N, C-alpha and C positions, 0 to 999 in steps of 0.2 A: 504494499502500499504505499503512497507518494504521499509524504508529509508535504502541506504548502505553508509558507509563514507570507507576512508581508514586510519588505523593506520600506521604509517613507526617509528620506533622504531630504537633507538641508538644502535651503537655497541659500540666505543671507549672512543667516546663524553664524556659518563658517568664518564670516568677517568678522567678528566681532571681538577679536582679540581675548583680551580679559574678563569680558561681560557676557562670553559666549556662555559661559555655565549659567545663567540668571536667565537667557533666554530660552536655551535649551530644559530650563526648568520649565518655563511657563508653558512653554509648546507642549510639554507631555503631561503638563494639566490640562489643555484645553483637548488632548486628545482624550483621556482619559473621560474629561466632561461630554465629548462628543458620541464615543464608542459603550457609553455607561447602557443605555437604554437597548444594545444592538446583543451583548453577551457578554462572558466571562473572557478574560485575554488577559496574555503578561507583554508586558514592553522593558526592553531595556537599551540600552545606547552603547554603543559601540562605533568609533572611526567615525564620527559625524554621521552616521544612519541610527534609524529608529525599527528596531526588530518586533515586529507586531505580532505574536502570535495565539490568533482566538483557540479557546476550547473545543468548538466544534468548528472544526474546519470541512463542512463540506463546500461541494461547490457554490451554493445559494449564500450561504453565511457568509463565506470570502465576499461573495459581488458586494453583500449588504457592506460588508466593514470598507471594503476598497471606493466603494461611492459617498459613503460619511467620508472618508478620510481625503478625499477631492476635492473639501469643502472648508479644510482645515489651514488658515496664513501658515505661513513659515516652512511648509514640505515643497521644494518644488518638486520631485517625481518621487514615486512610488511603483514598485516591481513586485509583483506577484512571482512566487519563488516555490521552486520545488527543494528541497535541502536536503545537501548527503553529503557522505563525507567525505574529506579533503584526498581521496584516492579515486586515482584516474579510472583505474577497473569499475569504481561506483559512479563517476560521475560518469561514463557512457550511458552504463545498466540506466541510471536515472533520467539521464536524457532523450534516449530514447524509449522511455516506457512514459515519460511525462508529456511528450510534444507526439504520443501514438495519434494522436485524434488533429493534429496540424499539421505534420509535416508530409504526410500522404497528398493532401490537398494541394499542396503550393508545387511551385515550379523550380522558383529558385529559393537559395539562402545564403547564409554566410555567419561563420561563428567568430565570435567575438569574444577573447580572458580578460578578463583585470584581477589580476593578481597581486590583491592587497597584502596577502602574508608573502613577504619574498623569499621566504625560505620554502615554500614548497618544490619539491623536485624537477619540475617541469616548467621551462620559461611559457611566456605567454605566447607565440611564433608555435613554438609544438604543443601546444594543447590546443592551438586552432586545427593545425594542419591535422594531428592523431584523428581530435574528436571529427572534424569535417570528413574524416576518410571514413569513420564507425559510420556517421552515418550517409553517404554514399553509398555503404554495402546492406544497410537497412533499407535504403526507402532510392532505389533507382532511376525514381521519376524526377527527382533533381539533380540541377546542375547549378553550378557556386557560381554567384555575383556577388563581390564585391561592392561595388558603384551602388548598387540599388534592390537588395536582394527584398523578396516576398516576406521572410519568415529571417527575422536577427536573433540567432541562439547565441545566448550571453551567458557564459560562466565565470561568478565572481567567486573565488579563490580566499575567503577571509581568516578571522583569526582561528573559529573554532570549526567552519563547517564550510563547504562549497554549496554556493545557490545557484540554478540552472532558471533561465526566465528569459522571454522572447521581448525584449525592450522595455523600457519607461512610461508609464502611466503619467500625464500630465498634472503635478499637482497645483494647489492655488494659489503657490508664491509667496512672496512677501514675508511677512513679520509676524510672530504669533501675537494675537489680540489683548490688548492693555500691554502691552511691555512699549509699547507710545505714549502713555497717557489718558487721559479720558478727554473725551468732547462732545458737546449738543448740538446734532444738528436739524435743522429746520426742514420738517418732512412735508412736505404741502399734499399730497397724493398725486401728482403728476409722476410723468415717466423720469426725469429728470434726480430728482432727490436720492430717491431710495438708489440711484447708480453711485450717487456722491456719497453715499454710508457706506457701500461697498467696497468703494475705491480706498476711504480713507481708514475702514478695517483693515486692508489689507497693506498697509502701512503701521500697524500695530496699534492704532487707537480702538479703545472702549468705547461703544458708539450710546449714547444716549439719544433722543427724538425729542421734538416738541412739534406738535400743531395745535393753528390756531383754528375755531368753531363761530359763526355768525349766526346759530340761528335768531329768528324762523328763515334766514337767507341760504344757510346752508341748510342741508338734513342730517339726521341719524344716520343713517344709508354711509354720507361722504366720510362721517366721522369713523365709521366699522369700517370702509376702506383703508385708509390712513392705519388702522388697527392691523388688518388684516397684510399690508406691507411688512408694517411691522414685524408680526409674526416669519413671512417669508425672510426678512433678513438675517433672523438669528440663526439660520442653515449657518449662516458665513459670520455675520456680526457676533454670535454669544446672547445672554440675555441683554436686552432693552430695555433699560427704565422710560415710558413712554408719557409723555406733560400734555394733557390737552387743554388749553388755553381757554377761556372763554373772550369772544374778542367784539361783541357786535358792538356792546355800547360805542368802542373805540371807532369803529368803522361811523358808524352811527354822526359820531361828535367833527370826525374828518367831514364827510360829508357836508353836515350843515354848518360849519366853521372853516373850511379851508378851500381853496380853488382849484375848481376842477381838473384844471390841466396836474396838478401834483398830488394828487390824491395816493397816486400807488407806491411814488416815490416816498409820501411821508409815511403811510403803510409799514414797507419796507422798514423805516428805521426806526419806528415804533415796536413791529414785531424783534428787530435787532437790541431793543434794550429791553423788553421783558429776558429774553430770551439770554441776556448776559446775567440778566437778576437772577433769573432760574440756575442757569451752567455756575454760577457761583456757590449759592446752596450744594450743588451736587459736584462741586472741587472739578468741574470740565474746565481745561484751560484755553479751547479753543471751540467756535461757532462751525458749521460747515452749512452751505448751500449747493444747493444743482444748480446756480446760475453758469450760464453760456454765453458768452460776448455778442450780445447784437439777438439775441433770441429773441426779446420780446425789450419793450420801452423801455422797461425798468434796470435793464440790463446792457444799456450803454456805456463806455465808459465814465462818461462825466456822472449818471444813474449812478451806477455802485460806488465813483468817490462818494456822493452824498447820502449812501447809505452808509459807507465807511467812517464818513464822520461822527458818528454816535459811538460806533466800536474802541470798545478800550482791550478787547480781548485781539488776538489772531483771527482771522476770517480764512478757512479754506474752500477754494471750490474747485473741486477735484476736475471738474468735467469742464472748465472755464473755455479750453480750445478746442473743445472738441465738437462735431455736427450732430446733426440729428440722429443721423443713421450710425453712427459710431456709439452713441445712447443707447438709439434701442436693442444693436446689436448686443450690449451688456444686459440691458435689461431682461432681453430675453435667456441670456445665460444663468441670471440669477433669478428667472423662476418670478417676477416681476411684475412685469410688461403686460401681460391681461387685465392683470388687476387695475394698474396703473391708468389701462382704458377704458376703465369701466365711467360708463358717463353721468358721473357726481360732483357737482361744483365744489371748489371750494373757495373758499375765504378772498384767495388771491379775482377771483371775478365779482367779489361784489362790487358794485359802483365803479365799473370799470370808465375809466373817462373816454371819450367820443377821441377826444385829442391830445393824447398823453403828454409830456414834455418829454424831450429824448434827450436834451442837451443842456438839464437845468444847470445851475450853480448850486456851492452850498448857502450862498449868502440870499439867492431867491426862495428855498429850502427851508432854511431856518423863519426868513420873516414869512413863511407862510403857515408853516408851522405853529410860531408863535402866536397865529390871530386865538390859539384856545390853549390854554394849561392844560396840558396832558397829564399831568404827575399822580391826582387820584385816580384816575381811572386806570392807569399803569398800577399802578397800588393795589386796586381793586381785583383788577385782573391775576395779576401774579396771586393774591390770596386767595382767589377763586380757583388756581390751577388745579385740576385733577391728577391723580399717579396714576399710572395700570404698568402693572411690571410684567412684559412677553418675555418671557421665559424658551429658555436652548433647552431641544428637544436632548 
């Protein structure tokens, strides 16, 4: 019987020098949380690789483990391997048996050997040549193609065992979630902001989210849509603290007291002020938005400058230079696109001006905003904010 194991290989963690151990420890914690509901397993670290051995090594369970591990930031590549002894005869026997459902249906192959244990008695080219010969003897349908093989047979000879696999499975990459600090994301319900959350989680941030509701102008279904987006993001981002802010009175005050062409810019500035108050309470050191240059009137350079003028902490905009198709492709990958496109309006579409100011100056915006003192309404909105925690599975 073939024993299988999963090798999870590090990405940027290997470059962290003296801090590598702390990144590795956090990655292992994240993996344990991610796999907790799947089944029992053991995990150990050697040579910048995690060895993950499920108790149930059935093919179906290995598939589930791999699917979950592909969503863990900090892993650059995964390998589904057969374990064998560091003995060439056992390597041959295991390879022929392990790949008997693959090689008969291929036309070309190549053998690659990675000899991490330099004390192994055969050099890498020798292993490739001899194992390739044995494969050709067993599967006469095959020919060698060193440039573009249909099957890449890989042998990794490591400290305690040898491992056979057919190439790497792409991992999520990036850094372990929570290794770079905490940030609060403005989650609207559109396509862009969930993608922004995903991209900053990939850089090691622990994500919290804030959403603004304006009943009766926005529906309960619109809020539930954003909660669903939060739940989907936990697959990659881990547990998310979701803050829901009542925003109706503020938007009505903007409509009744400020010039129409500045509605959207003023709204964004007040959102940022509230978000910073929540961020401070949650020990978040930055804000995240899904803004993309030129996509809407509030996302021109001058409009963004007006918004940033009220910000006292960094604002990350990871999709700022991406076009819509690039953002949509990532949204589809992380399974948020279908939810984001549900036809429920968010508060950003309430009281949208017919002719928004696209090149405002900070002085103009401040003058328009100062027609009304929003301090009391901001305090009230913060006090009435509700928290819902979306737990990662």
